[in-house]
Backbone as CSV, one residue per row, in Angstrom:
resi,resn,N_x,N_y,N_z,CA_x,CA_y,CA_z,C_x,C_y,C_z
1,MET,-101.899,26.616,66.281,-100.761,26.855,65.396,-100.074,25.546,65.113
2,SER,-99.833,25.209,63.898,-99.150,23.974,63.552,-97.662,24.179,63.594
3,GLY,-96.951,23.073,63.652,-95.499,23.147,63.718,-94.865,23.624,62.425
4,ASN,-95.634,23.764,61.333,-95.067,24.154,60.056,-95.139,25.648,59.788
5,GLN,-95.868,26.390,60.605,-95.984,27.826,60.383,-94.662,28.521,60.680
6,ASN,-94.439,29.686,60.040,-93.214,30.436,60.267,-93.196,31.019,61.679
7,PHE,-91.984,31.139,62.227,-91.821,31.695,63.564,-91.080,33.020,63.416
8,SER,-91.745,34.126,63.712,-91.149,35.459,63.553,-90.430,35.875,64.827
9,TYR,-89.097,35.989,64.751,-88.298,36.309,65.929,-88.385,37.790,66.314
10,GLY,-88.260,38.685,65.297,-88.187,40.119,65.573,-89.294,40.659,66.452
11,PRO,-90.552,40.515,66.047,-91.659,41.036,66.860,-91.716,40.414,68.248
12,LYS,-91.436,39.122,68.335,-91.508,38.438,69.633,-90.422,38.950,70.581
13,ILE,-89.220,39.200,70.055,-88.129,39.735,70.874,-88.480,41.146,71.352
14,MET,-89.042,41.957,70.455,-89.458,43.314,70.837,-90.539,43.275,71.907
15,ASN,-91.516,42.407,71.725,-92.596,42.279,72.713,-92.058,41.767,74.053
16,GLY,-91.136,40.819,74.000,-90.555,40.269,75.232,-89.778,41.307,76.011
17,GLY,-88.987,42.120,75.288,-88.210,43.168,75.951,-89.101,44.230,76.571
18,LEU,-90.111,44.664,75.814,-91.057,45.669,76.318,-91.821,45.130,77.523
19,ALA,-92.223,43.866,77.445,-92.951,43.235,78.548,-92.107,43.223,79.813
20,GLY,-90.835,42.911,79.666,-89.942,42.861,80.822,-89.720,44.211,81.461
21,ILE,-89.494,45.228,80.634,-89.234,46.581,81.148,-90.437,47.111,81.924
22,ILE,-91.624,46.969,81.366,-92.839,47.455,82.030,-93.098,46.674,83.319
23,GLY,-92.958,45.350,83.222,-93.228,44.504,84.382,-92.302,44.779,85.553
24,VAL,-90.998,44.821,85.286,-90.033,44.992,86.383,-90.100,46.393,86.975
25,SER,-90.417,47.395,86.162,-90.537,48.765,86.681,-91.675,48.869,87.689
26,CYS,-92.716,48.076,87.476,-93.877,48.118,88.372,-93.629,47.411,89.706
27,VAL,-92.853,46.344,89.686,-92.752,45.507,90.894,-91.391,45.549,91.590
28,PHE,-90.433,46.343,91.083,-89.079,46.303,91.639,-88.998,46.598,93.142
29,PRO,-89.704,47.622,93.671,-89.600,47.886,95.115,-89.980,46.679,95.981
30,ILE,-90.955,45.891,95.528,-91.341,44.694,96.294,-90.223,43.658,96.225
31,ASP,-89.561,43.571,95.063,-88.451,42.630,94.899,-87.281,43.012,95.803
32,LEU,-87.067,44.308,95.978,-86.012,44.800,96.873,-86.274,44.331,98.301
33,VAL,-87.510,44.482,98.751,-87.899,44.037,100.093,-87.719,42.527,100.223
34,LYS,-88.097,41.786,99.185,-87.973,40.323,99.197,-86.520,39.885,99.384
35,THR,-85.591,40.536,98.671,-84.171,40.194,98.762,-83.648,40.410,100.178
36,ARG,-84.014,41.537,100.773,-83.515,41.836,102.118,-84.137,40.925,103.169
37,LEU,-85.380,40.552,102.981,-86.022,39.612,103.910,-85.364,38.243,103.844
38,GLN,-85.048,37.780,102.633,-84.451,36.456,102.461,-83.031,36.398,102.992
39,ASN,-82.305,37.500,102.919,-80.914,37.505,103.343,-80.733,37.624,104.848
40,GLN,-81.717,38.136,105.546,-81.552,38.324,106.989,-81.538,36.978,107.718
41,THR,-80.676,36.875,108.684,-80.618,35.695,109.549,-80.735,36.170,110.998
42,VAL,-80.814,35.238,111.920,-80.919,35.591,113.338,-79.592,36.172,113.808
43,GLY,-79.640,37.372,114.402,-78.430,38.035,114.874,-77.902,37.452,116.172
44,ALA,-76.787,38.014,116.648,-76.155,37.533,117.873,-77.076,37.695,119.078
45,ASP,-77.972,38.677,119.008,-78.912,38.914,120.108,-80.166,38.058,119.991
46,GLY,-80.192,37.207,118.948,-81.337,36.309,118.773,-82.523,36.960,118.084
47,LYS,-82.338,38.187,117.589,-83.442,38.903,116.945,-83.200,39.069,115.445
48,LEU,-84.285,39.205,114.698,-84.211,39.460,113.266,-84.213,40.961,113.009
49,GLN,-83.568,41.380,111.929,-83.516,42.806,111.600,-84.891,43.333,111.218
50,TYR,-85.662,42.484,110.513,-86.997,42.879,110.062,-88.046,41.928,110.640
51,THR,-89.173,42.479,111.038,-90.230,41.635,111.606,-91.199,41.111,110.541
52,GLY,-91.120,41.664,109.332,-92.013,41.217,108.264,-91.909,42.121,107.058
53,ILE,-92.792,41.901,106.091,-92.754,42.655,104.843,-92.923,44.157,105.085
54,ALA,-93.939,44.521,105.869,-94.227,45.935,106.106,-93.074,46.622,106.834
55,ASP,-92.505,45.935,107.846,-91.392,46.508,108.609,-90.155,46.680,107.737
56,CYS,-89.879,45.687,106.893,-88.731,45.764,105.990,-88.907,46.914,105.002
57,ALA,-90.118,47.055,104.455,-90.396,48.138,103.515,-90.240,49.500,104.195
58,LYS,-90.716,49.584,105.456,-90.642,50.836,106.213,-89.189,51.216,106.502
59,GLN,-88.381,50.231,106.944,-86.974,50.503,107.245,-86.190,50.865,105.983
60,THR,-86.512,50.174,104.883,-85.827,50.432,103.610,-86.164,51.833,103.113
61,TRP,-87.413,52.240,103.250,-87.851,53.577,102.845,-87.146,54.652,103.665
62,ARG,-87.093,54.450,104.968,-86.455,55.436,105.858,-84.960,55.559,105.595
63,ALA,-84.319,54.423,105.268,-82.871,54.418,105.067,-82.463,55.021,103.722
64,GLY,-83.456,55.303,102.867,-83.159,55.806,101.521,-82.550,57.186,101.487
65,GLY,-82.861,58.027,102.474,-82.333,59.392,102.499,-83.284,60.334,103.205
66,ALA,-82.911,61.605,103.202,-83.696,62.603,103.929,-84.947,63.027,103.172
67,SER,-84.822,63.188,101.861,-85.954,63.665,101.068,-86.812,62.510,100.561
68,SER,-88.040,62.840,100.176,-88.948,61.819,99.635,-88.404,61.242,98.331
69,PHE,-87.754,62.108,97.519,-87.177,61.644,96.256,-86.060,60.634,96.522
70,ALA,-85.219,60.946,97.521,-84.111,60.046,97.863,-84.644,58.710,98.368
71,LYS,-85.711,58.778,99.158,-86.333,57.552,99.672,-86.912,56.722,98.520
72,PHE,-87.585,57.412,97.591,-88.162,56.733,96.429,-87.052,56.103,95.589
73,LYS,-85.969,56.846,95.397,-84.825,56.353,94.634,-84.211,55.136,95.320
74,GLY,-84.187,55.175,96.658,-83.633,54.059,97.426,-84.420,52.774,97.230
75,MET,-85.720,52.894,96.993,-86.561,51.713,96.766,-86.281,51.074,95.404
76,TYR,-85.541,51.801,94.555,-85.166,51.267,93.241,-83.663,50.999,93.167
77,SER,-83.044,50.782,94.347,-81.618,50.482,94.410,-81.327,49.190,93.653
78,GLY,-80.480,49.276,92.636,-80.156,48.104,91.836,-81.062,47.906,90.642
79,SER,-82.009,48.830,90.442,-82.973,48.649,89.355,-82.374,48.916,87.980
80,GLY,-81.348,49.780,87.939,-80.752,50.126,86.650,-80.250,48.903,85.905
81,VAL,-79.433,48.097,86.603,-78.892,46.894,85.967,-80.002,45.898,85.672
82,ASN,-81.008,45.856,86.541,-82.106,44.910,86.338,-82.941,45.283,85.114
83,ILE,-83.271,46.583,84.992,-84.060,47.037,83.846,-83.253,46.905,82.551
84,LEU,-81.936,47.155,82.639,-81.067,47.032,81.467,-81.017,45.596,80.963
85,LEU,-80.905,44.641,81.892,-80.752,43.240,81.511,-82.074,42.493,81.400
86,ILE,-83.153,43.088,81.921,-84.440,42.389,81.872,-84.952,42.280,80.438
87,THR,-84.494,43.202,79.573,-84.933,43.160,78.175,-84.505,41.860,77.498
88,PRO,-83.189,41.529,77.473,-82.822,40.241,76.874,-83.302,39.052,77.697
89,GLU,-83.365,39.208,79.023,-83.788,38.081,79.877,-85.223,37.670,79.586
90,LYS,-86.141,38.645,79.584,-87.545,38.335,79.325,-87.750,37.932,77.868
91,ALA,-86.998,38.597,76.974,-87.112,38.246,75.558,-86.707,36.791,75.345
92,ILE,-85.591,36.391,75.957,-85.122,35.006,75.827,-86.145,34.040,76.403
93,LYS,-86.647,34.342,77.601,-87.558,33.419,78.283,-88.875,33.245,77.521
94,LEU,-89.520,34.352,77.193,-90.821,34.280,76.532,-90.711,33.772,75.095
95,VAL,-89.693,34.265,74.387,-89.520,33.857,72.992,-89.056,32.411,72.901
96,ALA,-88.128,32.002,73.786,-87.644,30.618,73.762,-88.781,29.644,74.055
97,ASN,-89.636,30.002,75.008,-90.776,29.129,75.303,-91.694,29.013,74.087
98,ASP,-91.977,30.148,73.450,-92.811,30.145,72.245,-92.160,29.302,71.146
99,PHE,-90.838,29.456,70.998,-90.104,28.734,69.953,-90.183,27.221,70.168
100,PHE,-89.919,26.790,71.399,-89.936,25.351,71.676,-91.346,24.776,71.612
101,ARG,-92.331,25.562,72.027,-93.720,25.113,71.889,-94.073,24.964,70.406
102,HIS,-93.578,25.899,69.598,-93.801,25.865,68.151,-93.178,24.597,67.554
103,LYS,-91.939,24.293,67.963,-91.227,23.139,67.412,-91.812,21.814,67.903
104,LEU,-92.343,21.805,69.105,-92.877,20.569,69.683,-94.335,20.323,69.303
105,ALA,-94.973,21.324,68.696,-96.386,21.179,68.316,-96.535,20.242,67.119
106,LYS,-97.563,19.445,67.151,-97.868,18.556,66.033,-98.772,19.278,65.040
107,GLU,-98.747,18.828,63.819,-99.536,19.446,62.749,-101.019,19.529,63.124
108,GLY,-101.569,20.755,63.064,-102.985,20.951,63.340,-103.352,20.967,64.812
109,GLU,-102.357,20.850,65.693,-102.630,20.802,67.138,-102.898,22.212,67.664
110,LYS,-103.958,22.377,68.437,-104.311,23.687,68.995,-103.712,23.897,70.376
111,GLN,-103.494,22.826,71.114,-102.976,22.934,72.476,-101.909,21.874,72.702
112,LEU,-100.740,22.301,73.165,-99.637,21.383,73.443,-99.970,20.520,74.653
113,SER,-99.499,19.263,74.655,-99.719,18.393,75.810,-98.949,18.935,77.014
114,VAL,-99.345,18.530,78.211,-98.694,19.005,79.437,-97.216,18.641,79.447
115,GLY,-96.906,17.395,79.054,-95.516,16.939,79.053,-94.638,17.755,78.128
116,ARG,-95.108,17.993,76.909,-94.321,18.786,75.957,-94.292,20.261,76.352
117,GLY,-95.358,20.717,77.020,-95.366,22.089,77.525,-94.319,22.277,78.617
118,MET,-94.185,21.273,79.494,-93.173,21.327,80.558,-91.766,21.271,79.964
119,LEU,-91.594,20.460,78.932,-90.290,20.364,78.270,-89.921,21.704,77.635
120,ALA,-90.879,22.329,76.954,-90.632,23.632,76.324,-90.269,24.680,77.376
121,GLY,-91.003,24.682,78.493,-90.722,25.631,79.572,-89.348,25.410,80.179
122,GLY,-88.983,24.149,80.405,-87.677,23.823,80.979,-86.544,24.255,80.077
123,LEU,-86.688,24.041,78.773,-85.658,24.453,77.818,-85.538,25.973,77.766
124,ALA,-86.676,26.661,77.864,-86.664,28.129,77.895,-85.912,28.624,79.129
125,GLY,-86.158,27.973,80.277,-85.466,28.336,81.511,-83.965,28.141,81.406
126,MET,-83.543,27.070,80.713,-82.113,26.805,80.526,-81.453,27.908,79.702
127,PHE,-82.140,28.363,78.675,-81.577,29.397,77.803,-81.439,30.739,78.520
128,GLN,-82.386,31.059,79.382,-82.395,32.384,79.980,-81.314,32.608,81.032
129,ILE,-80.795,31.526,81.636,-79.848,31.719,82.747,-78.535,32.342,82.309
130,SER,-78.235,32.328,80.997,-77.017,32.980,80.515,-77.059,34.475,80.815
131,VAL,-78.261,35.034,80.821,-78.448,36.461,81.138,-78.879,36.635,82.587
132,THR,-79.712,35.716,83.079,-80.284,35.849,84.418,-79.228,35.830,85.519
133,THR,-78.244,34.926,85.416,-77.280,34.755,86.512,-76.505,36.033,86.817
134,PRO,-75.824,36.669,85.827,-75.139,37.924,86.148,-76.102,39.023,86.572
135,MET,-77.285,39.066,85.949,-78.273,40.086,86.295,-78.693,39.955,87.754
136,GLU,-79.024,38.721,88.155,-79.450,38.475,89.536,-78.326,38.751,90.521
137,LEU,-77.104,38.354,90.173,-75.952,38.564,91.054,-75.753,40.054,91.316
138,LEU,-75.737,40.849,90.260,-75.545,42.290,90.409,-76.722,42.939,91.128
139,LYS,-77.921,42.505,90.783,-79.123,43.072,91.411,-79.112,42.829,92.914
140,ILE,-78.765,41.600,93.313,-78.760,41.248,94.738,-77.711,42.051,95.498
141,GLN,-76.508,42.224,94.905,-75.462,43.016,95.578,-75.923,44.465,95.739
142,MET,-76.546,45.011,94.687,-77.019,46.397,94.740,-78.137,46.552,95.773
143,GLN,-79.049,45.601,95.778,-80.179,45.667,96.710,-79.728,45.484,98.153
144,ASP,-78.715,44.648,98.352,-78.323,44.278,99.714,-77.332,45.250,100.342
145,GLN,-76.828,46.205,99.569,-75.855,47.153,100.111,-76.423,47.941,101.287
146,GLY,-77.707,48.271,101.201,-78.330,49.044,102.279,-78.416,48.282,103.586
147,ARG,-78.318,46.943,103.520,-78.407,46.123,104.727,-77.032,45.881,105.347
148,THR,-75.993,45.725,104.494,-74.677,45.331,105.000,-73.651,46.465,104.994
149,LEU,-74.004,47.608,104.402,-73.058,48.718,104.319,-72.719,49.263,105.698
150,LYS,-71.417,49.453,105.952,-70.969,49.980,107.240,-70.926,51.502,107.182
151,PRO,-71.014,52.161,108.342,-70.981,53.631,108.374,-69.747,54.174,107.660
152,GLY,-69.958,55.163,106.797,-68.838,55.757,106.078,-68.518,55.089,104.753
153,GLN,-69.039,53.885,104.543,-68.789,53.182,103.279,-69.646,53.761,102.166
154,LYS,-69.061,53.795,100.963,-69.786,54.335,99.806,-70.471,53.200,99.041
155,LYS,-71.697,53.475,98.585,-72.399,52.495,97.763,-71.739,52.425,96.392
156,LEU,-71.523,51.210,95.907,-70.944,51.024,94.588,-72.043,51.082,93.525
157,SER,-71.717,51.660,92.379,-72.657,51.655,91.266,-72.616,50.286,90.604
158,ALA,-73.552,50.033,89.714,-73.589,48.745,89.014,-72.307,48.534,88.212
159,THR,-71.815,49.602,87.580,-70.572,49.502,86.783,-69.385,49.208,87.678
160,GLU,-69.288,49.933,88.807,-68.178,49.716,89.741,-68.203,48.310,90.310
161,LEU,-69.402,47.841,90.623,-69.552,46.500,91.178,-69.170,45.439,90.145
162,THR,-69.581,45.641,88.900,-69.241,44.706,87.825,-67.738,44.631,87.632
163,MET,-67.089,45.792,87.564,-65.630,45.840,87.373,-64.897,45.192,88.549
164,LYS,-65.419,45.395,89.756,-64.820,44.811,90.953,-64.904,43.282,90.906
165,LEU,-66.073,42.768,90.530,-66.267,41.319,90.458,-65.395,40.691,89.379
166,VAL,-65.326,41.344,88.213,-64.510,40.825,87.108,-63.026,40.878,87.460
167,LYS,-62.596,41.964,88.119,-61.195,42.120,88.503,-60.779,41.063,89.524
168,GLU,-61.652,40.775,90.474,-61.333,39.828,91.541,-61.481,38.366,91.108
169,ASN,-62.477,38.089,90.254,-62.768,36.687,89.926,-62.853,36.375,88.441
170,GLY,-62.573,37.381,87.569,-62.699,37.151,86.142,-64.161,37.158,85.731
171,ILE,-64.418,36.860,84.455,-65.791,36.829,83.947,-66.620,35.799,84.709
172,GLY,-65.967,34.729,85.134,-66.668,33.680,85.889,-67.268,34.194,87.180
173,GLY,-66.714,35.317,87.697,-67.240,35.894,88.929,-68.658,36.390,88.783
174,LEU,-69.055,36.717,87.555,-70.422,37.175,87.299,-71.410,36.017,87.260
175,TYR,-70.862,34.796,87.278,-71.732,33.612,87.226,-71.723,32.826,88.536
176,LYS,-71.412,33.536,89.621,-71.527,32.935,90.944,-72.997,32.602,91.208
177,GLY,-73.263,31.373,91.634,-74.647,30.970,91.872,-75.335,30.439,90.626
178,LEU,-74.543,30.041,89.610,-75.119,29.543,88.355,-75.998,28.311,88.585
179,THR,-75.508,27.364,89.381,-76.272,26.127,89.591,-77.576,26.388,90.330
180,SER,-77.538,27.285,91.319,-78.766,27.582,92.066,-79.750,28.378,91.211
181,THR,-79.224,29.245,90.326,-80.090,29.977,89.410,-80.719,29.018,88.401
182,PHE,-79.904,28.072,87.925,-80.389,27.046,86.992,-81.527,26.250,87.636
183,ALA,-81.300,25.797,88.880,-82.309,24.987,89.574,-83.610,25.762,89.749
184,ARG,-83.504,27.034,90.140,-84.704,27.827,90.374,-85.447,28.135,89.080
185,ASP,-84.716,28.631,88.070,-85.370,29.122,86.866,-85.932,28.016,85.984
186,VAL,-85.213,26.897,85.893,-85.726,25.781,85.087,-86.968,25.200,85.755
187,THR,-86.918,25.020,87.074,-88.072,24.489,87.805,-89.264,25.429,87.678
188,PHE,-89.010,26.731,87.815,-90.081,27.721,87.672,-90.734,27.626,86.298
189,SER,-89.913,27.584,85.256,-90.435,27.565,83.887,-91.206,26.289,83.575
190,VAL,-90.744,25.167,84.138,-91.426,23.888,83.927,-92.843,23.937,84.504
191,ILE,-92.997,24.655,85.614,-94.319,24.782,86.244,-95.140,25.892,85.590
192,TYR,-94.501,27.047,85.394,-95.233,28.247,84.972,-95.861,28.152,83.582
193,PHE,-95.063,27.857,82.576,-95.546,27.964,81.198,-96.697,27.014,80.854
194,PRO,-96.628,25.738,81.240,-97.790,24.878,80.951,-99.044,25.322,81.703
195,LEU,-98.847,25.785,82.966,-99.982,26.248,83.755,-100.592,27.496,83.133
196,PHE,-99.729,28.422,82.688,-100.229,29.630,82.030,-101.000,29.278,80.761
197,ALA,-100.437,28.390,79.945,-101.080,28.010,78.679,-102.464,27.416,78.933
198,TYR,-102.563,26.593,79.982,-103.845,25.966,80.303,-104.860,27.004,80.761
199,LEU,-104.468,27.866,81.696,-105.388,28.884,82.222,-105.766,29.896,81.147
200,ASP,-104.799,30.262,80.300,-105.077,31.205,79.220,-106.078,30.613,78.220
201,SER,-106.005,29.292,78.027,-106.930,28.634,77.085,-108.368,28.620,77.599
202,LEU,-108.542,28.797,78.910,-109.881,28.802,79.501,-110.556,30.168,79.414
203,ALA,-109.754,31.207,79.143,-110.278,32.579,79.122,-111.124,32.832,77.873
204,PRO,-112.051,33.791,77.948,-112.848,34.158,76.767,-111.939,34.620,75.631
205,ARG,-112.349,34.390,74.389,-111.553,34.769,73.224,-111.936,36.171,72.727
206,LYS,-111.010,36.825,72.076,-111.281,38.137,71.468,-112.253,37.976,70.311
207,SER,-112.951,39.040,69.997,-113.949,38.987,68.928,-113.361,39.323,67.552
208,ASP,-112.017,39.507,67.494,-111.398,39.898,66.218,-111.028,38.706,65.341
209,GLY,-111.342,37.497,65.831,-111.063,36.313,65.035,-109.647,35.785,65.174
210,SER,-108.823,36.421,66.021,-107.434,35.987,66.201,-107.326,34.693,66.997
211,GLY,-108.351,34.415,67.808,-108.298,33.226,68.652,-107.578,33.461,69.964
212,ASP,-107.026,34.677,70.162,-106.318,35.010,71.400,-107.304,35.259,72.535
213,ALA,-106.823,35.067,73.753,-107.636,35.372,74.931,-107.772,36.876,75.087
214,VAL,-108.852,37.327,75.703,-108.997,38.759,76.007,-107.864,39.157,76.952
215,PHE,-107.482,40.435,76.959,-106.294,40.860,77.687,-106.356,40.516,79.175
216,TYR,-107.536,40.665,79.788,-107.628,40.372,81.219,-107.519,38.870,81.480
217,GLY,-107.844,38.062,80.479,-107.692,36.611,80.613,-106.225,36.238,80.698
218,SER,-105.404,36.829,79.810,-103.956,36.590,79.829,-103.340,37.136,81.112
219,PHE,-103.848,38.306,81.561,-103.321,38.908,82.795,-103.594,38.006,83.997
220,LEU,-104.822,37.529,84.128,-105.177,36.668,85.262,-104.457,35.327,85.184
221,ALA,-104.267,34.804,83.970,-103.542,33.542,83.797,-102.085,33.717,84.230
222,GLY,-101.466,34.846,83.828,-100.087,35.133,84.221,-99.965,35.373,85.712
223,LEU,-100.946,36.086,86.271,-100.968,36.399,87.702,-101.034,35.115,88.534
224,THR,-101.983,34.244,88.194,-102.173,32.995,88.941,-100.992,32.049,88.778
225,SER,-100.543,31.889,87.542,-99.422,30.985,87.268,-98.135,31.486,87.923
226,GLY,-97.924,32.810,87.872,-96.733,33.391,88.492,-96.723,33.204,89.992
227,ALA,-97.888,33.388,90.628,-97.990,33.219,92.086,-97.735,31.774,92.492
228,ALA,-98.386,30.834,91.806,-98.247,29.413,92.145,-96.824,28.921,91.917
229,SER,-96.249,29.268,90.776,-94.902,28.806,90.429,-93.850,29.401,91.354
230,SER,-93.986,30.689,91.666,-93.000,31.340,92.534,-93.036,30.772,93.942
231,PHE,-94.235,30.424,94.441,-94.322,29.824,95.775,-93.613,28.461,95.788
232,CYS,-93.832,27.683,94.754,-93.245,26.338,94.687,-91.712,26.369,94.693
233,VAL,-91.108,27.382,94.072,-89.642,27.421,93.978,-89.003,28.368,94.991
234,THR,-89.780,28.846,95.967,-89.228,29.763,96.970,-88.002,29.198,97.692
235,PRO,-87.994,27.921,98.127,-86.784,27.391,98.769,-85.546,27.514,97.882
236,LEU,-85.705,27.274,96.595,-84.578,27.400,95.664,-84.174,28.868,95.501
237,ASP,-85.143,29.771,95.585,-84.852,31.202,95.474,-84.119,31.701,96.714
238,VAL,-84.509,31.218,97.889,-83.822,31.594,99.135,-82.364,31.153,99.061
239,ILE,-82.151,29.908,98.636,-80.793,29.370,98.525,-79.978,30.162,97.508
240,LYS,-80.578,30.457,96.356,-79.879,31.213,95.315,-79.496,32.609,95.807
241,THR,-80.440,33.276,96.474,-80.182,34.628,96.978,-79.019,34.634,97.958
242,ARG,-79.001,33.685,98.868,-77.928,33.639,99.868,-76.582,33.255,99.255
243,MET,-76.612,32.339,98.285,-75.365,31.926,97.653,-74.780,33.024,96.781
244,GLN,-75.629,33.915,96.272,-75.145,35.000,95.425,-74.804,36.266,96.213
245,THR,-75.102,36.286,97.508,-74.765,37.442,98.337,-73.284,37.370,98.707
246,ILE,-72.515,38.310,98.225,-71.056,38.289,98.423,-70.653,38.943,99.737
247,ASN,-71.203,40.133,100.019,-70.853,40.841,101.251,-71.736,40.356,102.392
248,LYS,-71.215,39.414,103.141,-71.979,38.829,104.231,-71.926,39.709,105.476
249,GLY,-73.028,39.729,106.206,-73.074,40.443,107.465,-72.542,39.566,108.592
250,ALA,-72.560,40.083,109.822,-72.085,39.321,110.972,-72.939,38.074,111.172
251,ASN,-72.278,36.958,111.511,-72.943,35.675,111.803,-73.572,35.007,110.578
252,GLU,-73.304,35.537,109.376,-73.876,34.929,108.175,-72.937,33.866,107.606
253,ILE,-73.521,32.801,107.090,-72.778,31.615,106.669,-72.507,31.626,105.167
254,VAL,-71.332,31.100,104.782,-71.004,30.895,103.370,-71.299,29.432,103.059
255,TYR,-72.150,29.198,102.073,-72.566,27.837,101.728,-71.709,27.280,100.601
256,LYS,-71.433,25.967,100.674,-70.592,25.307,99.669,-71.353,25.053,98.370
257,ASN,-72.578,24.585,98.491,-73.380,24.242,97.319,-74.855,24.184,97.731
258,ILE,-75.721,23.811,96.790,-77.164,23.792,97.062,-77.532,22.814,98.191
259,PRO,-77.059,21.556,98.153,-77.411,20.627,99.243,-76.920,21.124,100.605
260,ASP,-75.702,21.704,100.624,-75.154,22.224,101.888,-76.019,23.371,102.404
261,ALA,-76.430,24.265,101.498,-77.276,25.391,101.892,-78.615,24.892,102.420
262,PHE,-79.205,23.933,101.714,-80.513,23.393,102.107,-80.449,22.770,103.502
263,VAL,-79.454,21.909,103.729,-79.314,21.216,105.015,-78.981,22.194,106.137
264,THR,-78.073,23.137,105.866,-77.655,24.108,106.886,-78.808,25.007,107.305
265,ILE,-79.544,25.523,106.333,-80.689,26.392,106.643,-81.744,25.605,107.428
266,LEU,-82.016,24.386,106.973,-83.014,23.540,107.630,-82.605,23.241,109.071
267,LYS,-81.335,22.948,109.284,-80.815,22.600,110.607,-80.783,23.793,111.556
268,ASN,-80.296,24.929,111.057,-80.101,26.103,111.919,-81.346,26.974,112.084
269,GLU,-82.195,27.002,111.049,-83.315,27.940,111.077,-84.688,27.301,110.928
270,GLY,-84.706,26.005,110.565,-85.981,25.313,110.423,-86.596,25.462,109.051
271,PRO,-87.619,24.656,108.741,-88.270,24.670,107.413,-88.842,26.032,107.017
272,LYS,-89.288,26.784,108.013,-89.908,28.087,107.732,-88.941,29.029,107.016
273,ALA,-87.633,28.887,107.315,-86.633,29.771,106.724,-86.531,29.582,105.213
274,LEU,-86.832,28.378,104.741,-86.767,28.106,103.304,-87.898,28.798,102.537
275,PHE,-88.869,29.303,103.282,-89.974,30.017,102.641,-89.978,31.492,103.037
276,LYS,-88.805,31.989,103.485,-88.673,33.411,103.788,-88.942,34.217,102.529
277,GLY,-89.765,35.224,102.663,-90.052,36.083,101.522,-90.987,35.455,100.505
278,ALA,-91.631,34.312,100.851,-92.529,33.642,99.899,-93.681,34.561,99.481
279,ALA,-94.313,35.186,100.467,-95.433,36.088,100.160,-94.941,37.266,99.325
280,CYS,-93.768,37.773,99.697,-93.194,38.909,98.981,-92.829,38.513,97.550
281,ARG,-92.267,37.316,97.408,-91.906,36.822,96.074,-93.147,36.638,95.198
282,MET,-94.218,36.137,95.808,-95.472,35.978,95.060,-96.021,37.346,94.664
283,MET,-95.858,38.331,95.548,-96.303,39.693,95.257,-95.483,40.310,94.123
284,VAL,-94.241,39.821,93.933,-93.392,40.297,92.843,-93.718,39.558,91.549
285,MET,-93.662,38.232,91.626,-93.756,37.414,90.418,-95.161,37.391,89.806
286,ALA,-96.196,37.402,90.647,-97.563,37.342,90.120,-97.865,38.544,89.219
287,PRO,-97.731,39.789,89.711,-98.000,40.931,88.816,-96.965,41.074,87.707
288,LEU,-95.691,40.696,87.990,-94.651,40.797,86.970,-95.022,39.964,85.750
289,PHE,-95.403,38.708,85.986,-95.745,37.843,84.861,-97.132,38.145,84.307
290,GLY,-98.027,38.618,85.173,-99.337,39.022,84.683,-99.201,40.177,83.704
291,ILE,-98.408,41.185,84.101,-98.186,42.362,83.248,-97.379,41.982,82.005
292,ALA,-96.265,41.268,82.226,-95.371,40.907,81.116,-96.083,40.037,80.079
293,GLN,-96.832,39.046,80.549,-97.517,38.141,79.637,-98.596,38.875,78.839
294,THR,-99.288,39.807,79.500,-100.323,40.593,78.814,-99.707,41.476,77.732
295,VAL,-98.622,42.183,78.089,-97.930,43.052,77.128,-97.406,42.218,75.957
296,TYR,-96.859,41.053,76.271,-96.305,40.168,75.242,-97.391,39.685,74.291
297,TYR,-98.542,39.327,74.839,-99.633,38.780,74.028,-100.406,39.846,73.255
298,ILE,-100.375,41.090,73.734,-101.076,42.164,73.020,-100.494,42.341,71.618
299,GLY,-99.168,42.145,71.519,-98.528,42.244,70.207,-98.270,43.667,69.769
300,VAL,-97.667,44.472,70.653,-97.373,45.873,70.330,-96.449,45.964,69.117
301,ALA,-95.432,45.091,69.086,-94.457,45.126,67.988,-95.124,44.890,66.640
302,GLU,-96.052,43.939,66.607,-96.753,43.646,65.351,-97.551,44.858,64.870
303,LYS,-98.154,45.578,65.818,-98.933,46.767,65.465,-98.020,47.866,64.917
304,ILE,-96.843,48.015,65.537,-95.879,49.029,65.088,-95.351,48.681,63.700
305,LEU,-95.027,47.391,63.505,-94.456,46.931,62.247,-95.503,46.691,61.164
306,GLY,-96.780,46.703,61.576,-97.853,46.497,60.610,-97.945,45.097,60.048
307,ILE,-97.669,44.090,60.892,-97.747,42.707,60.444,-98.751,41.943,61.293
308,GLN,-99.191,40.814,60.794,-100.183,40.012,61.510,-99.523,39.226,62.636
309,LYS,-100.150,39.223,63.773,-99.629,38.512,64.939,-99.962,37.022,64.821
310,ALA,-98.952,36.188,65.073,-99.161,34.741,64.992,-99.925,34.245,66.203
311,ALA,-100.669,33.192,66.016,-101.406,32.583,67.139,-100.456,31.803,68.022
312,HIS,-100.825,31.626,69.297,-100.015,30.861,70.253,-100.577,29.454,70.368
313,VAL,-99.680,28.511,70.673,-100.122,27.126,70.824,-99.897,26.671,72.248
């Protein structure tokens, strides 16, 4: 695709939103487990609340309620706000990356250079945090209520939690952890998008003449890129999760900023703590981006609207 071709926003935004909704609905329970694993610290008795991914998932399932439906519902605690906001979040991220790649492409160029691909990804990450930060903040509070809630306390809904945060801290209260979200998401995008573009370019092409990769090629490219990128930024994700957790449990520390969090965690818990939930995060991000990228590239919106899908660069 050359830099002079038209860039259609409507279909891309529709595809991005649909990709996000489908992706997050599939992987949310794993993300819930990841949040609780990252937030746990060593208790006064020297023991951890969860021994690993399976134990955390088992305890979370049991704590959901008496019935199987209640337990299933508990595994989607906080999903409402996430699914609601994932539409603009994924649309911004995927569309912004496409837009910047389009603008940075040279005439007649089929593949963007690595440097310009990283720049496009970084700019896309910067744009998305306007939606990501409040979404992540609310999601983490909703997910973490089951860990820090005291007997007799009522779980707050997403609306109640939002109103509480705005009342106590103003609109700025929804942007707690902005710098840590910025650090994580921009770094992730700088790694993910160029890697995805490269791996997707290696996949077999469709026989319809579009030049697009076959669907499983895009899925595997998204899966691999999502896993690699999420592992690389896990320390930043651990820091962001802890800085955005408002209701702290016993013996939990309030961090001043990213460097303070990094040094404190390293000093008190060791390097391993910075990779808490890494496997779980990879289990979330790999299929999330594999599914989302595939849905985005299929071009459902173009088929509905009856227009030709533009090629990717």
